[in-house]
C-alpha positions as CSV (number, residue, x, y, z in Angstrom):
1,X,-11.3,19.5,-33.2
2,X,-13.6,16.8,-31.6
3,X,-13.0,16.1,-27.9
4,X,-13.2,12.4,-27.2
5,X,-11.3,11.8,-24.0
6,X,-12.9,9.7,-21.3
7,X,-11.9,8.0,-18.0
8,X,-13.5,5.9,-15.3
9,X,-12.8,6.3,-11.6
10,X,-14.0,3.8,-9.0
11,X,-14.0,4.7,-5.3
12,X,-15.1,3.1,-2.0
13,X,-18.7,3.9,-1.2
14,X,-17.9,3.9,2.6
15,X,-14.9,4.9,4.6
16,X,-15.4,4.1,8.2
17,X,-12.5,4.9,10.6
18,X,-12.6,5.0,14.3
19,X,-12.7,3.2,17.7
20,X,-14.5,-0.1,17.8
21,X,-16.1,0.2,14.4
22,X,-16.0,-3.5,13.5
23,X,-19.4,-3.9,15.0
24,X,-20.8,-1.6,12.3
25,X,-19.9,-4.0,9.5
26,X,-23.2,-5.8,9.3
27,X,-25.2,-2.6,9.1
28,X,-22.9,-1.3,6.4
29,X,-23.3,-4.5,4.4
30,X,-27.0,-4.2,4.6
31,X,-26.9,-0.5,3.6
32,X,-24.8,-1.4,0.6
33,X,-27.2,-4.1,-0.5
34,X,-24.8,-7.0,0.0
35,X,-26.0,-10.6,-0.2
36,X,-26.3,-12.6,3.0
37,X,-23.4,-14.8,1.9
38,X,-20.1,-13.5,3.4
39,X,-16.7,-15.0,2.7
40,X,-13.9,-13.8,5.0
41,X,-10.3,-14.1,3.8
42,X,-7.9,-13.8,6.7
43,X,-4.9,-15.3,8.5
44,X,-5.1,-17.5,11.5
45,X,-3.5,-15.0,13.8
46,X,-5.6,-12.1,12.5
47,X,-8.7,-14.3,12.8
48,X,-8.0,-14.7,16.5
49,X,-8.3,-11.0,17.3
50,X,-10.4,-9.4,14.5
51,X,-11.8,-12.0,12.0
52,X,-13.7,-13.9,14.7
53,X,-15.3,-10.7,15.9
54,X,-16.5,-9.8,12.4
55,X,-17.8,-13.3,11.9
56,X,-19.8,-13.1,15.2
57,X,-21.2,-9.7,14.3
58,X,-22.3,-10.8,10.9
59,X,-23.8,-14.1,12.1
60,X,-25.8,-12.2,14.7
61,X,-27.4,-10.2,11.9
62,X,-28.4,-13.2,9.9
63,X,-25.4,-13.6,7.5
64,X,-24.0,-16.9,6.4
65,X,-20.3,-16.7,6.9
66,X,-17.5,-18.8,5.6
67,X,-13.8,-18.4,6.7
68,X,-10.9,-19.1,4.3
69,X,-7.4,-18.8,5.6
70,X,-4.7,-17.6,3.3
71,X,-0.9,-17.2,3.5
72,X,1.2,-15.0,1.3
73,X,-0.2,-13.4,-1.9
74,X,0.9,-15.7,-4.6
75,X,-0.8,-17.0,-7.7
76,X,-1.0,-20.4,-6.0
77,X,-2.7,-19.1,-2.9
78,X,-5.2,-17.1,-5.0
79,X,-6.0,-20.2,-7.1
80,X,-6.5,-22.2,-3.9
81,X,-8.9,-19.7,-2.4
82,X,-10.9,-19.5,-5.7
83,X,-11.1,-23.3,-5.8
84,X,-12.5,-23.3,-2.2
85,X,-15.0,-20.6,-3.1
86,X,-16.3,-22.6,-6.1
87,X,-16.4,-25.8,-4.1
88,X,-18.4,-24.1,-1.3
89,X,-21.2,-23.7,-3.8
90,X,-22.0,-20.2,-2.5
91,X,-23.7,-18.5,-5.5
92,X,-23.4,-14.8,-4.8
93,X,-21.0,-14.0,-2.0
94,X,-19.2,-10.8,-1.1
95,X,-15.7,-10.9,0.3
96,X,-14.1,-9.3,3.3
97,X,-10.3,-9.2,3.4
98,X,-9.3,-9.0,7.1
99,X,-5.6,-8.6,7.9
100,X,-2.4,-7.1,6.6
101,X,-1.5,-6.4,3.0
102,X,-1.3,-9.9,1.7
103,X,-4.7,-11.0,3.0
104,X,-6.3,-7.9,1.6
105,X,-4.5,-8.3,-1.7
106,X,-5.7,-11.9,-2.0
107,X,-9.3,-10.8,-1.3
108,X,-9.0,-8.0,-3.8
109,X,-7.8,-10.3,-6.6
110,X,-10.3,-13.1,-5.9
111,X,-13.2,-10.7,-5.8
112,X,-11.9,-9.1,-9.0
113,X,-11.6,-12.5,-10.8
114,X,-15.0,-13.7,-9.6
115,X,-16.7,-10.3,-10.1
116,X,-18.0,-9.9,-6.5
117,X,-17.9,-7.0,-4.1
118,X,-15.1,-6.6,-1.6
119,X,-14.7,-4.9,1.8
120,X,-11.2,-4.0,3.1
121,X,-10.7,-4.5,6.9
122,X,-7.1,-3.7,7.7
123,X,-5.5,-4.9,11.0
124,X,-2.2,-3.3,10.2
125,X,-1.5,-0.2,8.1
126,X,2.0,-0.9,6.8
127,X,1.3,0.5,3.3
128,X,-1.4,2.4,1.3
129,X,-2.5,-0.7,-0.6
130,X,-5.4,-1.3,1.8
131,X,-7.4,1.3,-0.2
132,X,-5.9,1.1,-3.7
133,X,-7.2,-0.6,-6.9
134,X,-3.9,-2.5,-7.2
135,X,-2.6,-5.6,-5.6
136,X,1.0,-6.9,-5.1
137,X,1.8,-10.5,-5.9
138,X,5.0,-12.4,-5.2
139,X,6.6,-13.6,-8.5
140,X,9.8,-15.2,-7.3
141,X,11.8,-12.4,-5.6
142,X,10.2,-9.6,-7.5
143,X,6.7,-8.4,-6.5
144,X,4.4,-7.6,-9.4
145,X,1.5,-5.0,-9.3
146,X,-1.7,-6.0,-11.0
147,X,-5.2,-4.5,-11.4
148,X,-7.6,-5.6,-8.6
149,X,-11.0,-4.8,-7.1
150,X,-11.6,-1.4,-5.6
151,X,-13.0,-2.0,-2.1
152,X,-16.7,-1.0,-1.9
153,X,-16.0,-0.2,1.7
154,X,-13.0,0.3,4.0
155,X,-13.5,-0.3,7.7
156,X,-10.5,0.7,9.7
157,X,-10.9,0.1,13.4
158,X,-8.3,2.2,15.3
159,X,-8.7,0.0,18.4
160,X,-7.6,-3.0,16.3
161,X,-4.9,-1.2,14.4
162,X,-3.2,0.2,17.5
163,X,-2.6,-3.4,18.8
164,X,-0.2,-4.2,16.0
165,X,3.5,-3.2,16.5
166,X,4.1,0.5,15.9
167,X,6.6,-0.4,13.2
168,X,3.8,-1.4,10.8
169,X,2.1,2.0,11.2
170,X,5.5,3.8,10.7
171,X,6.1,1.8,7.6
172,X,2.7,2.8,6.2
173,X,3.6,6.5,6.9
174,X,6.9,6.1,5.1
175,X,5.1,4.6,2.1
176,X,2.9,7.6,1.9
177,X,5.8,10.0,2.3
178,X,7.3,8.3,-0.8
179,X,4.5,9.9,-2.8
180,X,6.6,13.0,-3.0
181,X,9.2,11.5,-5.3
182,X,6.6,9.4,-7.1
183,X,4.7,12.5,-8.2
184,X,7.9,14.2,-9.3
185,X,8.7,11.1,-11.4
186,X,5.2,11.2,-12.8
187,X,5.6,14.8,-13.8
188,X,8.9,13.9,-15.5
189,X,7.2,11.1,-17.5
190,X,4.4,13.5,-18.5
191,X,7.0,16.0,-19.9
192,X,9.3,13.5,-21.5
193,X,6.8,11.0,-22.8
194,X,3.5,12.8,-22.7
195,X,2.3,10.2,-20.2
196,X,-1.2,10.7,-18.9
197,X,-1.1,13.0,-15.8
198,X,-3.8,13.8,-13.3
199,X,-3.4,17.1,-11.4
200,X,-6.2,16.0,-9.0
201,X,-4.5,12.6,-8.2
202,X,-1.1,14.2,-7.8
203,X,-2.4,17.0,-5.6
204,X,-4.1,14.5,-3.3
205,X,-1.0,12.3,-3.3
206,X,1.2,15.1,-2.3
207,X,-1.3,16.3,0.3
208,X,-1.3,12.9,2.1
209,X,2.5,12.9,2.2
210,X,2.7,16.4,3.6
211,X,0.0,15.6,6.1
212,X,2.1,12.7,7.5
213,X,5.2,14.8,7.7
214,X,3.3,17.6,9.4
215,X,1.9,15.2,12.0
216,X,5.0,12.9,12.4
217,X,5.6,13.8,16.0
218,X,2.0,13.0,17.0
219,X,2.0,9.8,15.0
220,X,5.3,8.7,16.6
221,X,3.7,8.5,20.0
222,X,2.0,5.2,19.0
223,X,-1.3,5.9,20.7
224,X,-4.7,5.1,19.2
225,X,-5.0,8.9,18.4
226,X,-1.7,8.4,16.5
227,X,-3.4,5.7,14.4
228,X,-6.4,8.0,13.8
229,X,-4.1,10.7,12.6
230,X,-2.1,8.5,10.2
231,X,-4.8,6.1,8.8
232,X,-6.7,8.8,7.0
233,X,-3.9,10.0,4.7
234,X,-2.8,6.4,4.3
235,X,-6.3,5.6,2.9
236,X,-6.4,8.7,0.8
237,X,-3.1,7.9,-0.7
238,X,-4.6,4.6,-2.0
239,X,-7.6,6.5,-3.3
240,X,-5.3,8.8,-5.3
241,X,-4.4,5.7,-7.4
242,X,-8.1,5.2,-8.1
243,X,-8.3,8.7,-9.5
244,X,-5.2,8.3,-11.6
245,X,-6.2,4.8,-12.9
246,X,-2.7,3.6,-12.1
247,X,-0.2,3.4,-9.2
248,X,1.7,6.5,-10.6
249,X,0.8,8.9,-7.8
250,X,2.3,6.6,-5.2
251,X,5.0,4.6,-6.9
252,X,8.1,5.9,-8.6
253,X,11.8,5.5,-8.5
254,X,11.8,5.0,-4.7
255,X,9.6,1.9,-5.3
256,X,12.0,0.7,-7.9
257,X,14.7,0.9,-5.3
258,X,12.6,-1.1,-2.9
259,X,11.9,-3.7,-5.6
260,X,15.6,-4.0,-6.3
261,X,16.2,-4.8,-2.6
262,X,13.5,-7.5,-2.9
263,X,15.4,-9.0,-5.8
264,X,18.7,-8.9,-4.0
265,X,16.9,-10.7,-1.1
266,X,19.0,-9.7,1.9
267,X,16.7,-7.0,3.3
268,X,14.3,-8.0,6.1
269,X,12.8,-4.5,6.2
270,X,9.1,-3.7,5.4
271,X,8.1,-2.4,2.1
272,X,7.3,1.1,3.4
273,X,10.6,1.2,5.2
274,X,12.6,0.4,2.0
275,X,10.6,3.0,0.1
276,X,11.3,5.6,2.8
277,X,15.1,5.2,2.4
278,X,14.6,5.2,-1.4
279,X,12.7,8.5,-1.2
280,X,15.6,10.2,0.6
281,X,18.0,9.3,-2.2
282,X,15.6,9.9,-5.1
283,X,14.6,13.3,-3.8
284,X,18.3,14.1,-3.8
285,X,18.4,13.2,-7.5
286,X,15.4,15.5,-8.0
287,X,17.3,18.3,-6.3
288,X,14.5,18.4,-3.7
289,X,14.5,18.7,0.1
290,X,15.7,15.2,0.9
291,X,16.7,16.4,4.4
292,X,13.1,17.2,5.2
293,X,12.1,13.7,4.3
294,X,15.0,12.2,6.3
295,X,14.0,14.2,9.4
296,X,10.4,13.2,9.1
297,X,11.3,9.5,8.8
298,X,13.6,9.9,11.9
299,X,10.8,11.4,13.8
300,X,8.6,8.5,12.8
301,X,11.3,6.1,14.0
302,X,11.7,4.7,10.5
303,X,15.0,3.5,9.0
304,X,17.0,6.2,7.2
305,X,20.3,4.2,6.6
306,X,21.4,0.9,5.2
307,X,22.4,-0.3,8.6
308,X,18.9,0.5,10.0
309,X,17.4,-1.5,7.0
310,X,19.6,-4.4,8.1
311,X,21.6,-4.5,4.8
312,X,25.2,-4.0,3.9
313,X,26.5,-0.9,2.2
314,X,27.5,-3.2,-0.7
315,X,23.9,-4.4,-1.2
316,X,22.5,-0.9,-0.9
317,X,24.8,0.3,-3.7
318,X,23.9,-2.8,-5.7
319,X,20.2,-1.9,-5.2
320,X,20.6,1.7,-6.4
321,X,22.2,0.4,-9.6
322,X,19.7,-2.4,-10.1
323,X,16.8,-0.1,-9.7
324,X,17.6,1.5,-13.1
325,X,16.9,-1.9,-14.7
326,X,13.5,-2.7,-13.0
327,X,10.3,-1.7,-14.8
328,X,11.8,0.0,-17.8
329,X,8.3,0.9,-18.9
330,X,8.1,3.4,-15.9
331,X,9.9,6.6,-16.7
332,X,11.5,8.2,-13.6
333,X,14.4,10.3,-12.5
334,X,16.5,7.2,-13.0
335,X,16.1,7.6,-16.8
336,X,17.6,11.1,-16.6
337,X,20.8,10.3,-14.7
338,X,23.6,7.8,-15.3
339,X,24.0,5.6,-12.2
340,X,27.5,4.2,-12.1
341,X,28.9,2.5,-9.0
342,X,30.7,5.7,-8.1
343,X,27.5,7.8,-8.6
344,X,25.5,5.4,-6.5
345,X,28.0,5.6,-3.7
346,X,27.9,9.4,-3.9
347,X,24.1,9.5,-3.7
348,X,24.1,7.2,-0.6
349,X,27.0,9.1,1.1
350,X,25.6,12.6,0.6
351,X,22.2,11.7,1.8
352,X,23.8,9.9,4.9
353,X,22.2,6.6,3.9
354,X,25.7,5.0,4.4
């Protein structure tokens, strides 16, 4: 029988992580053969402590730099940035997304739409999207994940990252820990629906989660060394999605729970925090070691209960039930169990989420 399978995997050419590495950006741009036209997409706050430095370093090395400020990642804000880029009459720019998730997601999508290179420069590490080929957009209350540009380089300055509140780093760690249930869901989908499965991507995804759990105590100290320890598995988790060609290695039933909370709209928690709590409950449904996950999240000072997420027990139960109705195209453990109100309450009670 003829063999005709094929796949394409796109990875960053450069991963630079460490103290005071922003100053290396111009040299990296030159080594990668970038044009001399740089467009920085950032926020006004982020520009004040990181974007302005990158602008200065680039200008000193002869780059023409334009700054475009962006807000949340919506279709409207993306269209506005693209309009500004076209009006700037810069013929062959490359993009740098400097900031948190939304600024980097906007830069990813704009560079994808305009077919230009993109460099990711995170200033917080609240989730693994800083390295992934996916971007999250707000579509009403429900975020949607779309294909976007893989960064040609990722520059993660630990001296910058440690200045952000520790809560963001902890959230990023929780997001990576959630890979453990995401991979289990992916394995289920492979068995039930013959969905494409990559053992390489799943192994890398699980490794990053276990690495965070193993080093949770060190990360929780909140020092620059803590950022150094955490940021590498956070980045590698994003790269596992490039290997898989989808978000499967890092997004499963626990993310559906997080999306359900977004739809309900009462949670003020971060994405990774919501996924962490979801992972505890979904690992219970998988008959896995949910207590190990709960203990790691506690060590990282992440929420493990509805109260710590800032939501009511009623809304948590509602989110568990609603999670079965979100992304019906994504087969997970939620397809294999009947989630009634009584069952949802039992899940939350047994796992000590309520």
